[in-house]
N, C-alpha and C positions, 0 to 999 in steps of 0.2 A: 577856423571859427572859434576855437577855444582861446586863441590869442586876443580876441576882441572882448572877452568877458573875464575879468579878473576873478570873479566868484567861481567860475568853472575851473580856473587854474588852481585855486586854493583847494577846491573840493577834489580835483583829480590828484593833487599831491597827497592829500590825506589817504585816499583809497589806494594809491600806489604804495604808500608806506605799509598799509595793512596787508596788501598782497605780498609785499616783500617779506614781511614777518611770517606770513603763512607758509611761504616756500622755504624759509630758512629755519623754521621751527619744526621739530618732530610732530607737533600736533597738526601739521598741515595735512596729514593723511586722513583726518576726519572731516576735511572740507566738503567731501561728497556724500557723507552719510550722517551728518550731524542731526538730521531729522529722521533717518531710517533706524528706528529702534526695534523693529520687528521683522523677522525673516520667516518666510513660509516655504517649506519644501513638501513635495508630494512623492510618496513611494508606495509600492504595492506590498502587501503583507507576504510573509514567507520568503523574503530574500535571504540569500546565503550570507555567511559570515564574510565581512570585508567588502560588502557592496557599497559603492560611493553614494552618499546622500546629497551632500552639498558642500561648497567651500565658503565658509562664513567670511574669511578674510578677503577672498576674491570678490564675493558679491558686495562687500562693503568698500571695494576699491582701496584697500589699505596699501600703504607704501612700506614694503617689507625691507627696505634698505636703511631704515632709521636705526639708531643706536640709543639706548639698548633695544634689543629686538622685542617684538610683541610676544605676549604669552597668553594663551587661551586656556580658560579654566571652566570646568563644569562642576558647580558646587553640589549638584544632586548625584552623589557618588553611586547610590543604589541604582538609580536610573541608568547611569553611564555603564555600570558593570553589567546591567541586565539587558539593555536593548541597544545602546549606541556606544561608539568609541570616538573620542575627540582627539585629533592631532593637536597637541599643545603648541606646536611651532607655527603652523599655517592655518589652523582653524577648520580643517577639513573633517567632515562628519562621515563615519562609516557605520554600517551595521555590525553588531557584536555577535558573539557565538550563540546567544539566545535568539531563536527565531521569533520574529514579531508576528503574533497571531492576533488578528483584529478581533476575533470572537472572544479571546481571553482578555485582551487589553480593554475592550469596550463591550462587556457582556450584555449590557442593557441599552445598547445604542441602537436607535432606529435609523432608517434609511436617510431621512432628511437631515439628521444632526451631523453625521460624519464622525469619524474616530480621529482624535487629535492627541499626539504625544507632545506636551509642552516642556520646553527646556529653558533654563536661564544660563547664559554664557557670559562670563566675565572676561573683559579684555584688560590685561595687565601689562606692565607694572603700573604703579599708582598714577604716574603722570599721563598715561593713556586711558585711564580707567573708563570703561563704558559697560553698561548692562544691556545685553542684546537678548530680546525675547525671540526664541526660535519655536515655531510650530511645525510639527511634522504630521502631515495628513496621511493617514493610513488608508489606502484604497483596498477595497474588498476584491479577492480573487475566489474563483470557484473551487475551494479546497474542501468543501464538506458536501456529502451527498445527503439527500433527504432520508429521514429515518422515522419509521412509525414507532409509536410508544409501545406497541405490543407486536409479537410475531404473528399472532392469529387474531383476526377481527371476526366476531360472530355477530351476524345481523339477522334478526327474526322478521320474517315477512309472512303475514297470513295468506292462506291460499286463495281467499276470496278478494284479494287486493285488486282494485280496478287497474286497467291499463293506464300507463302514464303516471301512476302514483309514485311519489318521491320519498326516499328514505335517506336521511342524513347519516353519513359514516362519521361518527363523532371522533374516532381515533385517527385524525388526520396526521399527515407526516409533518415533521419539523425540520427545517434547514437553517442553520445559524447564518448562512450567507445572506447578503442583502440584494434587493432589486432583482434583476434578471437571474442572478445566481441563486435566488431562493426558489421555492417550489412554484412551478408554472402551470403544471397540468397533472391530471391523473388519468389512468386508463387501465382497462382490464385485459389480462392475458387471454381469457376466454369468456365471452359473454353468453355462450350457449344459445344464442339467438333469442334469449329471453329477457336480457337486461341491457342497459346502456349506462354510461357514467357521465354525469354532468358535474360542473364545478361552480360553486357559489362563492362570492367574495363578500366578506362583511365590511363594516365601516373601517376597521383597522387594516384592511388590505389582505387579510388572511384568506386563503383558499380552502374550502371544505368540499370534499367529494360527496356527491349525492347520487345514490343508486336509483335508477328509473326502471320500472317494470314495463316492458314493451309487449309482452304476450300474457295471455291468461295462464294462471298457475293452477296446478292440481297436485296436491300433496300425495294423492293416491298413485299418481303417475311417477313422480320423482319428489322425494322428501327433502333433499338438500342439494346444493350446488357449491362446489369448492373450486376456487380459482385463485389467481394472484392479482392483487391490486398494485399497480406500479405508480410511484410518484416520481416525476421528472422535473429537474430544474432547467434553467435557461442557459447554462454554460455551454461552452464550445470546446470539446464535445460535452453533451449533457451527462449529468450523473443521475443514477437511478436508485430509488429505494423500493424495497419489496416487502409485502406482508401477505399472509394467506387470508383470503376473504371467504368465510364460510357463511353461505346464505341458507338459513334453516327455514323451510316452509312449515309454518305452524298449522295445525289441523283446525278445520272449521267443520261443524256438524252439517255437512252438505250431503250426507248419504244416510239412508234409512235402512233398517233391516229388511232382508229378503229371504224367504224360505227357499231351500233347495228343492223341496217337493211340496206343492200346494195341496195335493190329495194323496192320502195314505189309506189303504185298506188293510184291515187286520181281522183275521178269523180266530175266534176264541171258543174253545170247548167249554161246555158247562161245568166240567169237573176240574178246570184249571186251578191249580193251587194259588194261594195268596202270595203276592210278591213276584209273580211271573212278569217277565219283561215283555211288553206289548209292542212298543214303537219308540223310535228316537227321532224327535223333530230337530232339524238343524237349520238355523237362520244365521246369516252373516251380515256384517256391516264393515265396509272398508275403512271407516274412520279409525281414530286412535283414542286410547284412554277412555275417559268418561263418555266421549262421543260415540264410542263403539260398544258400550255396555248394552247387553240385550237381556231382557227378562221375559220369561214365558208365562202366560196366564190363560185361563179359560175365558171365553166370552161370557157376558152376562146372560146370554141365551142358554147356556148350559146350566141345567138345574143343579141345586146344591147336592142332592143325593147322588147324582151321577158324578159330580166332582169328587165326592167322598169315595165312590167305588173305583174310580180310575185316578190314581194319584199322578199329578204332573209336577215334575221337578222344575222350579222356576229358573234355575240356573242352567241345568244341562238339557232340558227339554225332553227327558226320558219319561215315558208313561208306563206305569206298572199297575198291576191288578192289586187293589188294596182291600178287597173283601170277597165274599162269596157271591158268585153270579147266580141269580135266580132265573133259570131258563123257563119257568112257568109264566113269568110276567112279561118278559121282553126277550126278543131275539135279535135286536139291532139297536146300536147306539151311535149317535152322531156327535162327535166332539169337535167343537170349534176352538182352535188354539190361536192366541194372538202373540206376536213377537213385538215387544215394546222397546223403543229406543228413545233417548231424550229428544224432545221437540219434534217427534215424528208421528205420522199416522201409522198405527200398528199394521204389521203384515199379518195376513190371515191364512191359516192352513186348516184343512178338514181331515179328521181321522174317523173313518167308518169302521166300527167294530161289529162284526157279524158273530152272533152267538149260535153255536151248534149244540143242539140237545144231545146228550149222551144217553143212549138206551142201555147199552151195556158198558162196562168199564172201558174207557178209551185206552189205547196203548200209551204207555209212558216212554218218553225218550230221555235217556240219561246221557248227559254229555261228559266226557272225560278229555281234558285238553292236554295236548302234547306241547303246543306252543304256549308261551306266556299268555295268561288271561287275567283280566280284572273287570268285574262288572259286565261280563258278557262281551268284552272287547278283547280280541286276540291280536297280538302284535307279532309280526314276522319280518325279518330283515330282507331287504331286497337282494341281498347277496346269496340267499338260500337257493339251492339248485331246484330244478323241476322235480315234481313228485315228492316234495318235502311234506311229511305228515303234519296235520294241524290238530285234529281231534278225533276221538272215537265216539261214536253214538250207538248206544245199546237200547233196543226196543223191548219193553216189558209189557206185562198184562195182556198177553196174547193167548187166546184160546187155541186149542189144538186144531180146531176146524176153521180157524180164522186166518186169513191171509192179510198180511200187512205189506204195503208198498211204501218204501222209504226213498225219497228223492230230494234233490236240491233245487231251490228256486233262487234266482239272482244271477246277475251277469258277472263274469270274471273267469280267470284261468284256474278254476277249481272243479273238482269232481268228488262225488260221494258214491261209494260202491261197497258191496259186501267184502268183508275182510276174510280172505282165504276161504276155509271150509266152515268157519264158525257161523252158526245161524244167528240171525238178528244182530250181528255186529257189522257196523258200517264205519269205514274209514274216510275222513275228509282230508284231501291232500291237494297240492297244487299240481297243475298240468304243465306249467312253464314258469321260468323265472319271473319274478315280479319286478316292476320298475317304478320306483317312487316318483320319478320325474314325469311319468305319464298319469298314473292314478295313485292317490295317496291312501285311499281306503275303499273297502267293499262292504256292502250289506248283503248277507246271505240268510236264507231261511231254509232250515231243515224240516221237511214235511213228512209226517208219518200218517198214512191213510189206510183204513181197514176196509173190509167189504161192505160195512154198513155206512160207508162214506163219512165215517168219523175221522176228522183230520186234527192232528196235533202239529203245531208249528213252533219251531224253536228258532228265535232270532239270534243271529250271530253277526258281529261286526269285526271285519279283519282290517287292521291298520298296518300299512307298510312302513317300516322304519327306514329312514334314509341312511345311506352309507356313502362314503366318499368314493363313488364309482365313476365319477365324471371329472375329467380334467378340464381346466379352463380352456376356452376356445377363443382365439383372436378373431376379430372381425375380418382382418386381413393378415394372411400369413407372410406377405411381402409388402413392406411399407417403404415407398420411395418418397424421399423428401428432397426438395431443391431449396438451397439457401445461397444467397449472394455472399461472396467472400467479404472480409473486413466488416462482418456483422458486429454489433455491440455485444459485450459479454452478457451471458445468461439469456440468450435469445431463445424464444419459444419456437420449437420445431413442429411438434404435433402432440396430440393426446392419444395414446394407445388405449384400446378398449378390448377387453376380454370378458366373457361371461362364463358362469359355471352354473349348471342346472341343479346342483346339490343345494341343500337347505342349510340355514344357520351358518356356523363358521366354516362348514365344508364348502360353502359356495362363496365365501369371501375371498377375493382375489387381491394379491399384492404383486407389484411389478418390480422386477430386478433386471439389472443389466447382465449380459453374459460375460464370461471371462475374457472374450476377445474384444470387448468394447473399450475404446480408448478412454483414458481418464478424464478427458475434457467433456464427456457427455454424462449427464445425470438424468435419472428418471424418478419422479415422485412415486413412492411405494404405494400410495393409496389412489391417487388420481390418474397415474399413468402419464403425466405431463412430461414430455421429453424436452430437455433444454441442452444447450451447448454453453459451457462456462466461459470459453475464450473466443477470441476473434479467429476466424478460419482464413487460411491462405491457400487459394487454389494452386498457386505455383509450388507450394510445399506438398500438398496432397489434394487430389481432385475428388476422390471417392472414398467414403468410409462405409464399411460393411461390417455389421456386428449383429449379435443375437440379443433379443429381449425375452425374458422369461416371465410367464404369468403363473404364479404358484398359489394354490388354494390353502386353506387352513385346516384341512381334514387330516385324518390319520389312517393310513400313511398319506403324506402330501402327494398331490398330483400336480403336474405342471405341463405346460405346452410352450412352444417357442414361436417367435416370429422373427423374420429377418428384416432388419432396418438398413436401408441403403440411403446414405446422405450424399447427395451430389452437390458439390460446391461450384456455383456458377461464377464465371469469370467476370471481373471488373477491370477496367483499364487503369490498373494501379502500378504498372511497370513501364518505364520508358525503354525505348530501344537501346541496346548496348552494342557498341562495336567490340569486336574480339580484342583489339589492341587499343591502348589509350591514344596512340597516334600511329600513323603509317608512314613508312619511308620506302620509296621505290627508286631503284637505280635504272636509268634508261640511257642507252647510247644515243648521242646526238644523231641527227639525220634519221631519227626513228620514223617509219612510214606513217602517213596519215591514217587515222581510225584504227591504229594498232592498239592492242590491249596492253596497258601498262601494268596493271595488277588488279586484284580482286579485293574489295572491302567487305569483309565478313561482318555481318550485323545480326544480332538475335534479339528477340522480344519474348519474355517469359509468358506473356499473356496468350490467350487462345483466340481463334476465330479472327474476326476483323480487328480486334484489339491487338493481335500479334502480327497483322500485315504491316510491312515496313516499306516505305518509299524513300529513295535517296535522291538528293538534289545537291547541286554545287552552288554555294553561296557567292563565290567569287571565281573569276577565271573561266566562266562558262563559254566565253568566246574562243578559248583555246582548247578546253577540255570538255568532255562529255562523259556521262555515267550511264551504264546500262542498269536500269532499276531492277530488272529480273535477277541478274547474276551478281550485281554489285561490281561489274567490271568497269574500271576507269580507262578511258580511251582519249587519245589526242586527235584533234581535228586536222592539224597541219604538221608539217615537219618542223622539228625544233633544232635550233643552232646554239650550241653551248657558248660560242664566242659572243653571241648577242645576250643571252641570259642563261646562266648555269643552274639556277635553283628556282623552283616554283613552289609556293606554299598555298594550298587550297583548303578551304573550310567546307566540309561535307556535312550536311544535315540529314538525319534519319528521322522520319515522322511516321508514327504508327496510324492505324485506321480507327482508333478509338474515338469516343465522343465524351469529353473533349480529347483532342489528339495530344499525345505526349511525344517529345522529341529529344534528341541529343546531338551533339556536334563533335566532330573529331577533325584533327588537322592532318592533312596529307602533304608530305614533302616529296617532291619529284626532283631528284638530282640527276643531271645529265652527265653521262660519262663521255669523256673526250674520245674523239675519233681523229685519227691523223689525216686531217683534211686541209691543213695549212702548211705550206713549205716555209722554211726559214726566210725571214726578211732581212736583207743586208742593209744595215744603217750606215756602215762605214767600211770601206770608202763608198762614196755616193755615186761614183762614175768609173767606168772602165778607162776613161781618157785622162784621169788624174795621175799624177806621178809625184815622186819625192826625190829630192837631191840627196845623194849619199856620197860623202867624201871618200876618196880612195884609201885614206889612212885610217878609216874606221876600224876599230879593234874587233876581232871575233868575240862573240858572246854579247855584243851590244844589241839592245832592243831597238829595232828600227821603227816599227809601227805595229798596228794590230788591225785585224779584221773583226768587226763587231756586228752581230746579227741577233735577232729575236725571233721567237716562234709563238704564235697566238695559242697553240695547243698547250696542254698541260701534261705533267708526268713525263714518261719516257718519250712521248710524242714531242715534247718541247726541249729535250736534252740535245744540245747541238755539238757536233764534232767538226773540226776544221782540218782540211788536208789540201796539199798542193798536188794537183793532178796534171799540170803541164808547166814547163819552164822554157824560157827562150832568152838567150843572151847570157854571157858570162860563163863561169865555170860551173859544172854540175855540183849541186849540194852547197852552193854559196849561202843559201837562205833556208831556214827551217821554220816551220809554224807549229805552235803549241796546239795540239788537237782539242784541248779543253777551253783555253782562253782566247785562241786566235792571235796570240802574240807572235810576231815575226822577228826572229833574231838573226844576226850575221854569224855564220858558222865558220867561215874561213876568210883570209885576207882577199881583198879585191885587187886583182892584178890587171884586169882589163877595165877600160873605161867604156862608157856607152850605156845603152838602155837594157835593163833587166826586166823581164816580164814574168810574173807568176800567175797562173790560173788557179784560183783557190775555190775549192768546193766546200760549201757549207751544208751539211746534211744532218737531219734529225734521226732519232732512234725509233721512229714509229713502226708499228706493225699493221698489216703484214708486209708493207713495202715502205721503206723510208723515203721521205721527200727531201729535195735539196735545191739549192740555188748556187750560182757561180758568180765570181767577180774577178776582174783583172787588176792585179796590184803591180804597178810600174815603179821601178827605181832607175834614176839617171845617175850613173856613177861618174863623177867629175868633181874638179875643185870648184867650179862655178858654172853657172848657166850662161853661156855666151850667146846662144841663139835659140830662143824659145820656139820660134816657128819651125826650126829644124826638128826639135823634139816632138812638137805636135804632129809633124808629118810622119815621124817614126811611129807615134802612137796610133795614128790612123791606119797605118799598115798592119799594126799588131792586132787591130780590132777583129780581124778575121781568123784568129787562131781557133782551130777546131777543138771543141770541148770533148774531152774523153768521157765516155759514158760509164766506163767501169769505175765503181766506187773505190775511193781510196780509204782503206780501213785503218783504224787506229793502230793496229799492230805493225803497220808499215812505217809509221811515223816515229822512227827511233833515231838515236844519235848515230853518227858515223856516215859512211859513204852511202849515197842514194842507190837504190836498186833500179835497174833498167831492164826492160825486156830486150832480148836478143832477137835481132831481125833474122830472117832466113838467109839473106845474102850477106853472111857475116864476113866473108873474105873481101868482097867488094867494099864493104864499109870500112874495113881496116885499112885498105889501100887509100881510099879517099881521105880517111882521117890522117894518115901520115903525110899526104900531100898538103892537106889544109894546114897541118901543124907546121910544116916547113915554111909555107907562105906566111903563116901567122907570125913565126919567129922573125922572119925578114921584116915584116911590117913593124913589129914591136921594136926591133933594133933601130929602124929608121926613125920611128916616132920618139924613141928615147933620146936619140941624138939631138933631134930638134928641140925636144922639151928641155934638155939640159942647158941649151943655149939660152932659152927664154926664161929659164927658172929663176935666174938671179934678177932679171928685170921685173918679173912679176911677183917676186917674193914679198916685197913690201906692200904691194897693192892687194895682195891676195887676202881675202877675208872669207870667212866661212859664210857662205850663202846657201840657204836651204829653203827650197820651196816645198812646204808640207803638202802631203797628198790629202788636200781638203782637211788638214788636221784641225781639230777643234781646240779651243782654248780650255783652260782648266774647268771652267763652269760647265762647258759642253760635256767634258769627260765625266764630270760628276753626274750629269743627267743621264749619260750613257750607262754608267754603272747602276743608277737607279732603275733604268729600263731593264738592264740585264737582271737585276734583282727581282723586278716585277715579273719578268717572264718566268723566272724559276718558281715564283709563288703560284 
């Protein structure tokens, strides 16, 4: 078509010239990238030194056979030394010793932008100069775990917060990684069944944890909750960040004051001195701070003059006599006392004061305290034993004829009785040890009553001082915990709880691990949260048993212990393992069917169903089978080494886990040879074959050989040759090499005719060697004159009886042959002499005839030899190869 348009021919010639110039010029290497000025490679951050990034020369299809060769240069030396290494000869880029950290390289990079390391690469020398823009995209990997800005986050929640109220945790975690590798979720280690955690996402994609109240709160029941807040990223495996979350329940004035006693009766003698203690009102408010402040005041119903007579302390609630009682005007006072709290309706208590007129001077009771006392309040330690003295009371102003009865009012382990023989002396003492944890204070009244029914009451308050007499008590003395193996680090196990009935610091409990606790376990001293720092492996250890101590802060310190048992539950993380990497079994051929060849021992470190192992044959199941229970390998049929000597089986072990794990091993079954094949005579091939041997053949000449092979191996295939029967000619005329089967002439042949040798070919097998026989025939003569005659002789020799007695190698020695002596030795000698005489006569006659014909036949005589099925040279080479093969 181009021949018809000259314009095409001109244009084709022009372009052909251009193409020729491109291929003959070094600049031809830029033919494929003249427009490719920018290359982009993508790698992950954190690669080790020397990691391959890209081949600039290869990606640009440069021809590196040009001269002078290309030279690649990176002008940004600082970048090259810091992050990448450029091979100047071929343009291959590798990472340098400085690890590429995406967060350091692109600190303000957002997820959508990507982090790019831009390089300019020069291709030199000048005649090849090109500027290549290389951009390396740095992919993020999960190499940073979330981190909270503070170790402890404090969140205040009012106790009147409604259910489902939400509180934002402002101190959210930060993860420099991008996308899924950033913070994905938050969760609480312990929500106390009071809280839950939600996550809110702002417009920028940042996640903020939000605490949700799920149950009604009561500060008076529990004032704070301490747990761990966990931030989890989306890596595989995920990385975790932890901070302590302290939820403080702030007080709300939701409780009002309440009097312990709403009605109090007081009896007052008319001569009671000013300042006497009458009553002590006590109101309580479980709120805190200002919400729990209580002030005591008289009701407006109480007249001013009565308020002045009975002084009420606004803070303590103590009522004292502030003036002189006028028994002539009043004998009864009713005092209404209010307990005021902020924002509350006052609580009301009534104090009834009964005034007893004193006709004569009432007895006076003087108290002298043995125990510490202040403002009528006696303090005594709970550790004091029974019958500890508290105070002496002396009764005075008693007439001689007046009888005074002094006794004690009020409940408690106390008694008031006369002291020894002293009159009007009374001792107040305890009757049993006091227990702060049961009752903290007692209010007692010492009553002195005379015969005129005049009564003097002395009020006494006994406060029990707490001592560290109670050790912390665990809720459970034995804590059993189950955790699956391969758990993530810092896994929450349980929260230990112990209580101490003592007050203040004596009742504060801290938790400590016992000395037998492994170092992988940690317990929070304050919260009692028990965690395990590392991943557990059941196959390494299945049960951990250690002691946890609960210690109070009293003096001396008291403690109790609890036993923690951590049971590691199994996971199917171990594949079955064969005892050996591979197995080899030696089995004699003709091994009986379903016989046991060997046992494949396999183990699995897992427990239960995860450790149950089943065996199966992947190949060769038509010949072999395996007993799954014992791992015994059996053969279904009898094996023949001569058909196949080696079997290679692949055995798979599968455990019972979900998902199941498996392993494979190779089993080699080698069949040991059994002497079950007799030697096979390859040469001569027939008992009827023969060989012409000239009478003038010299002794020592190799005439022929017997060649045989044995399909067995080893000693079963080692063949020995021996002559076990001879017929014709002189004894010992021929000898056979027991190893090679080579037959040589041992003496001159004086007689002509047919010589027959019965050769036995035997192996060295055990326990009984196997053998074969062959007839080797030699016709001694100058020529073959009548073949039919020779064949008739051979047919008669075919019935030679084969001697069963083996011909041992030791008998095949040089020298005269050994014969057995017959019993009729004399007869045989006579017959031998007669035969010898006849033989000499015949020989003489034949010699005479032969001498006459010798001259006539001398010229015609030629050496004629009919080989005994002799092979040509190529056949002999094949026989030697066969012999070599049989030995292998």
